[in-house]
C-alpha positions in Angstrom: 0.0 0.0 0.0 1.2 3.6 -0.7 1.9 6.2 2.0 -0.5 9.1 1.8 -0.8 12.6 3.2 -4.3 14.0 2.3 -3.3 17.6 2.6 -0.7 20.0 1.3 -1.3 23.7 1.2 0.6 26.0 -1.2 -1.6 29.1 -1.1 -0.1 32.6 -0.7 1.6 32.9 2.7 1.5 29.1 3.3 4.3 26.7 2.5 4.4 22.9 2.6 7.6 20.9 2.9 7.9 17.1 2.5 10.4 15.4 4.7 11.4 11.7 4.1 13.6 9.6 6.4 15.1 6.3 5.4 14.7 3.6 8.0 17.0 1.0 6.3 20.6 0.9 5.3 20.0 0.9 1.6 18.9 3.2 -1.2 15.1 3.5 -1.4 13.6 4.6 -4.8 10.5 6.7 -4.1 7.8 8.0 -6.5 6.3 11.2 -5.3 2.8 11.9 -6.7 0.9 15.1 -6.1 -2.8 15.1 -6.7 -5.5 17.8 -7.1 -8.6 17.5 -4.7 -10.6 15.8 -7.5 -8.0 13.0 -7.5 -6.4 13.7 -10.8 -2.6 13.6 -10.9 -0.9 17.0 -10.8 2.7 15.8 -11.3 5.1 13.1 -10.2 8.8 12.9 -9.4 11.2 10.0 -9.1 13.8 10.2 -6.4 16.1 8.0 -4.3 16.5 8.4 -0.6 19.9 7.1 0.5 20.1 4.6 3.4 19.7 6.2 6.9 19.4 9.7 5.5 16.9 12.6 5.3 15.6 14.2 2.1 13.3 17.3 1.8 11.2 18.7 -1.0 9.5 22.1 -1.0 6.1 21.4 -2.5 5.4 25.1 -3.3 8.3 25.0 -5.8 7.0 21.9 -7.5 3.4 23.3 -8.0 4.3 26.9 -8.7 3.8 26.5 -12.5 0.4 24.9 -12.1 -2.9 26.9 -11.9 -5.3 26.1 -9.0 -2.7 24.1 -7.1 -3.0 25.6 -3.7 -4.5 22.4 -2.2 -4.0 18.8 -2.8 -2.7 15.5 -1.5 0.7 13.6 -1.7 1.3 9.9 -2.3 4.6 8.1 -1.8 5.1 4.8 -3.6 8.0 2.5 -2.7 9.1 -1.1 -3.3 6.1 -3.1 -2.0 8.5 -5.9 -0.9 10.0 -3.6 1.7 8.3 -3.1 5.0 8.1 0.6 5.8 11.5 1.6 4.3 10.9 5.3 4.9 8.9 7.5 7.3 7.6 10.9 6.1 5.7 14.0 7.1 4.6 17.3 5.6 5.3 20.5 7.5 2.8 23.3 6.8 3.9 26.8 7.8 2.3 30.2 7.3 -0.8 32.2 8.3 -4.5 32.0 7.6 -6.8 35.1 7.7 -7.0 36.5 11.3 -4.9 33.7 12.6 -1.5 33.5 14.3 1.4 31.9 12.6 0.9 28.2 12.2 3.1 25.2 12.1 1.4 21.9 11.4 3.1 18.5 11.2 1.2 15.9 9.2 2.4 12.4 9.3 1.9 10.1 6.3 -0.6 7.3 6.7 0.2 3.8 5.6 -3.0 1.6 5.6 -2.5 -1.8 7.2 -3.7 -5.0 5.6 -4.7 -6.1 9.1 -7.5 -3.6 9.1 -8.9 -4.2 5.7 -11.8 -6.5 6.8 -13.8 -3.6 8.3 -14.9 -0.2 7.0 -12.6 2.7 7.8 -13.3 4.8 10.8 -11.3 7.7 12.3 -11.8 10.0 15.3 -10.2 13.0 16.9 -11.0 15.7 19.4 -9.7 19.3 19.6 -10.4 22.7 21.1 -11.4 25.1 18.4 -13.3 25.0 15.1 -12.0 22.0 13.1 -11.1 21.9 9.4 -10.7 18.3 8.1 -9.6 16.9 4.8 -10.7 13.4 3.9 -9.2 11.4 1.0 -10.5 8.2 -0.5 -7.5 6.0 -1.2 -9.5 3.0 -2.2 -10.1 1.8 -5.8 -13.9 2.2 -5.4 -16.1 5.1 -4.5 -17.1 5.5 -0.8 -20.0 7.0 1.0 -18.4 9.0 3.8 -20.1 10.2 7.0 -18.7 13.1 9.0 -20.0 13.6 12.5 -19.2 16.5 14.8 -20.1 16.4 18.5 -19.8 19.5 20.7 -20.7 20.3 24.2 -24.4 20.4 23.6 -25.2 19.4 19.9 -24.1 17.2 17.1 -23.9 17.7 13.3 -23.8 14.9 10.7 -23.0 15.2 7.0 -22.7 12.6 4.3 -21.0 12.8 0.9 -19.5 10.5 -1.8 -15.8 10.4 -2.6 -14.4 8.9 -5.8 -11.1 7.0 -5.9 -8.2 9.4 -4.9 -10.6 12.3 -4.5 -10.2 14.5 -1.4 -12.5 17.0 0.2 -11.9 19.8 2.7 -14.8 20.2 5.1 -15.8 22.2 8.1 -17.7 19.4 9.9 -18.8 21.6 12.9 -19.5 24.8 11.0 -22.6 26.0 9.1 -21.4 25.0 5.6 -19.0 22.8 3.7 -18.8 25.2 0.8 -15.2 26.0 -0.2 -16.0 27.6 -3.5 -15.0 31.0 -2.2 -11.4 29.8 -1.6 -9.4 28.5 1.3 -8.7 32.0 2.7 -12.4 32.7 3.2 -13.3 29.2 4.2 -10.6 29.0 6.9 -11.2 32.4 8.4 -10.6 32.1 12.1 -13.5 33.1 14.4 -13.3 35.6 17.2 -15.7 33.5 19.3 -14.6 31.7 22.5 -12.9 28.4 21.9 -15.1 25.4 22.3 -14.4 21.6 22.4 -15.4 19.5 19.4 -15.0 15.8 18.4 -15.0 14.6 14.8 -15.7 11.2 13.5 -15.0 10.3 9.8 -16.2 6.9 8.5 -16.6 5.1 5.2 -19.1 2.4 4.3 -17.0 -0.1 2.3 -15.2 -2.9 4.2 -11.9 -3.6 2.6 -11.4 0.1 1.7 -9.4 3.0 3.2 -9.6 6.7 3.9 -6.8 9.2 4.8 -7.8 11.9 7.3 -6.0 14.9 8.7 -7.2 18.2 10.1 -6.5 21.3 12.2 -8.4 23.4 14.6 -8.8 27.1 14.7 -9.1 28.7 18.1 -10.6 32.0 19.0 -9.2 35.2 20.5 -9.0 33.6 24.0 -6.2 31.4 22.5 -4.6 34.1 20.4 -6.2 32.7 17.2 -3.9 29.6 17.4 -4.0 27.0 14.6 -3.2 23.5 15.8 -2.9 20.1 14.2 -5.7 17.6 14.6 -4.4 14.1 14.4 -7.0 11.4 13.8 -6.8 7.9 15.3 -7.9 4.8 13.3 -10.6 3.3 15.5 -9.8 -0.2 14.1 -6.3 -0.1 15.6 -7.2 1.3 19.1 -6.6 -1.4 21.7 -6.9 0.5 25.0 -9.1 3.1 26.6 -6.0 4.9 28.0 -4.6 7.8 26.1 -1.0 9.0 26.9 0.4 12.4 26.3 4.1 12.7 27.2 6.3 15.8 27.3 3.5 18.3 28.2 5.0 21.4 30.0 3.3 23.0 33.0 4.1 26.5 34.1 7.4 27.8 32.9 9.6 26.0 30.4 13.3 26.7 30.3 14.4 29.0 27.5 10.8 29.4 26.2 8.7 32.5 26.8 5.3 32.3 28.4 3.5 30.4 31.2 2.2 27.1 29.9 -1.3 26.0 30.9 -2.2 22.4 29.9 -5.7 21.6 28.8 -7.5 18.3 27.9 -10.2 18.0 25.3 -12.3 14.8 25.5 -15.1 13.4 23.2 -17.4 10.5 23.9 -18.7 9.1 20.6 -20.6 6.2 22.3 -24.3 6.1 23.2 -23.5 5.5 26.9 -22.0 7.7 29.7 -18.2 7.2 30.3 -16.5 7.5 33.7 -13.3 9.5 33.1 -10.1 10.1 35.1 -7.0 12.0 34.3 -3.6 11.1 35.9 -0.5 13.3 36.0 3.0 11.7 36.2 6.0 14.0 37.0 9.6 13.0 37.0 12.0 15.4 38.8 15.6 16.1 38.2 16.3 13.8 41.1 14.8 10.9 39.1 11.8 10.7 41.4 8.4 9.8 39.9 5.1 11.0 41.3 1.7 10.2 40.0 -1.5 11.9 41.1 -5.1 11.9 40.0 -6.4 15.2 38.7 -10.0 14.9 37.6 -12.7 12.4 37.8 -16.0 12.9 36.1 -18.7 11.3 33.9 -18.9 12.4 30.3 -22.3 12.2 28.7 -22.8 10.3 25.5 -22.3 12.2 22.3 -20.7 15.2 23.9 -17.3 16.9 24.1 -15.7 18.7 27.1 -12.6 20.7 28.0 -11.0 19.7 31.3 -9.0 22.2 33.3 -5.5 20.9 34.3 -4.3 24.0 36.1 -3.0 24.2 39.6 0.1 22.1 39.1 3.7 23.2 40.0 6.1 24.5 37.4 8.0 21.8 35.7 10.8 23.8 33.9 11.1 20.9 31.4 9.2 18.3 29.5 9.3 15.4 32.0 5.6 15.5 32.6 3.0 13.1 31.3 -0.8 13.1 31.3 -2.9 9.9 31.0 -6.6 10.1 30.2 -8.5 7.0 31.2 -12.1 5.9 30.7 -14.3 2.8 31.3 -15.7 3.0 27.8 -14.7 0.4 25.1 -11.5 1.2 23.2 -12.2 3.9 20.5 -15.4 5.1 22.1 -13.7 8.0 23.8 -10.8 10.0 22.4 -8.7 12.7 24.0 -6.2 15.4 23.4 -3.9 17.2 25.8 -1.8 20.3 24.8 -0.3 23.2 26.6 -0.4 26.9 25.5 2.0 29.5 26.7 0.3 32.6 25.4 1.5 32.7 21.7 1.9 30.5 18.7 5.6 30.3 19.5 4.8 28.9 23.0 2.6 26.0 22.2 3.3 22.3 22.8 1.2 19.5 21.3 1.8 15.8 21.6 0.3 13.3 19.2 -2.0 11.1 21.3 -0.6 7.6 22.0 -2.9 4.7 22.7 -1.4 2.7 25.6 -1.4 -0.7 23.8 -0.9 0.6 20.3 2.1 -1.0 18.5 2.7 2.2 16.4 3.8 4.1 19.6 7.5 3.9 18.6 9.1 4.3 15.2 11.1 6.4 12.8 10.2 10.1 12.8 11.9 13.1 11.0 13.8 15.5 13.1 16.1 18.5 12.5 18.2 20.9 14.5 19.4 23.4 11.9 18.7 27.1 11.9 18.4 27.3 15.7 15.8 24.5 16.0 15.9 22.1 18.9 14.6 18.5 18.8 14.0 16.1 21.7 12.7 12.6 22.1 10.3 12.1 25.0 9.9 8.6 26.5 7.3 7.5 29.0 6.9 4.1 30.6 3.2 3.5 31.4 3.6 0.1 32.9 3.9 -1.0 36.6 7.5 -2.3 36.1 10.7 -0.9 34.7 11.2 -1.2 30.9 14.1 -0.9 28.5 13.7 1.5 25.5 16.2 1.0 22.6 16.8 4.3 20.9 18.3 4.6 17.4 19.1 7.9 15.7 20.4 8.4 12.2 21.5 11.5 10.5 21.4 12.7 6.9 25.1 11.9 6.7 24.4 8.3 7.4 25.8 8.2 10.9 24.1 6.0 13.5 23.7 6.5 17.3 22.2 3.8 19.5 21.6 3.6 23.3 19.3 1.6 25.5 17.4 3.5 28.3 15.9 1.9 31.3 12.8 3.8 32.7 11.2 3.1 36.0 7.4 2.7 36.2 5.6 5.8 35.0 8.9 7.7 34.5 9.2 10.3 31.8 12.6 11.0 30.2 13.7 13.6 27.7 16.6 13.0 25.3 18.1 16.1 23.6 19.1 15.4 20.1 21.0 18.7 20.0 23.2 17.6 22.9 24.0 14.3 21.3 25.1 16.0 18.1 26.9 19.1 19.5 28.8 17.1 22.1 29.7 14.5 19.4 28.6 11.7 21.7 29.9 8.5 20.4 27.6 6.8 17.8 27.6 3.0 17.7 
């Protein structure tokens, strides 16, 4: 199966950059296919990613000669005999009307053959008005249902997607009409930020969808634009959601005072008993875990949970776990932390406690003053060994095992490894 990212944006003031990382010690031929929203091919490029290296492509440069190419999707085709030879993401940077500067990271989706027996279903929750793009990556048309649940009401819309076709929609808004252009459609509201949950599902067993979105927050969150990462309901194996590396209070060398917030959506028809746990690891390697909130979430509703009142961390060695008694996939959660500006915002992609995809290759970079860190959290009741492998675009490898105690959070600075020239094995 190909790897797919359903959204690139190349409108004025917005740039999209494709980053590919080789996970094997061999050259990997890759075919990069850009598509229009109607599914027709815009252009394709053939490239080779050297073993254990990083390669980037500015999509704006590729589509600059095409008319009406401000939105589309990206497909990466590799040797089908190789198992996940590369990992990839699209970074979307720029501004939307009335919004703060945005930086969105969109990871490529690779459909699993293990999930093909059931119809596709994806869910996410966020604070702020969501914009969602859905792409049909099956060989047959699909009837798609988009459901939005808020604090007090729900909205359901249905539409048909042809093979490779993608659609940008505002599932919680008054209209899905994008004919006036992205700038008008994605105009950020001045209303207070509210919680929403979005469910996207197809009707064809044996087919696949690719889904990505972002939420647009109101003036109370500085018109922040944040990624909205959807979870495949068919792969969710636990009712526990883990968010590692969430700052509380002040963060060293970063302006602002960070205030964490949880957004939770219950897509089931039954109430769900919820609890939120907070695990903190101090510089003295001491772990503390404390319950923060316990409440019942009504069926078909979304809520924002206040996580204030915690002591300053000064670093990223803090983890939140959102638990429910609902079946896996019925309740989804998001935890992020806002420090007062778009430059002071930390969001962690939700990790399902028993999900096998929790570890794996991910692009990173430290040039131009950027800092990258790897956050590890051990959710089990016993100590665990984490084997960490880093590789650079020069082909160098670095490997080290880490032992984490029960519910310990650790942060590994990639900048420190490179600048100190720590021995790579």
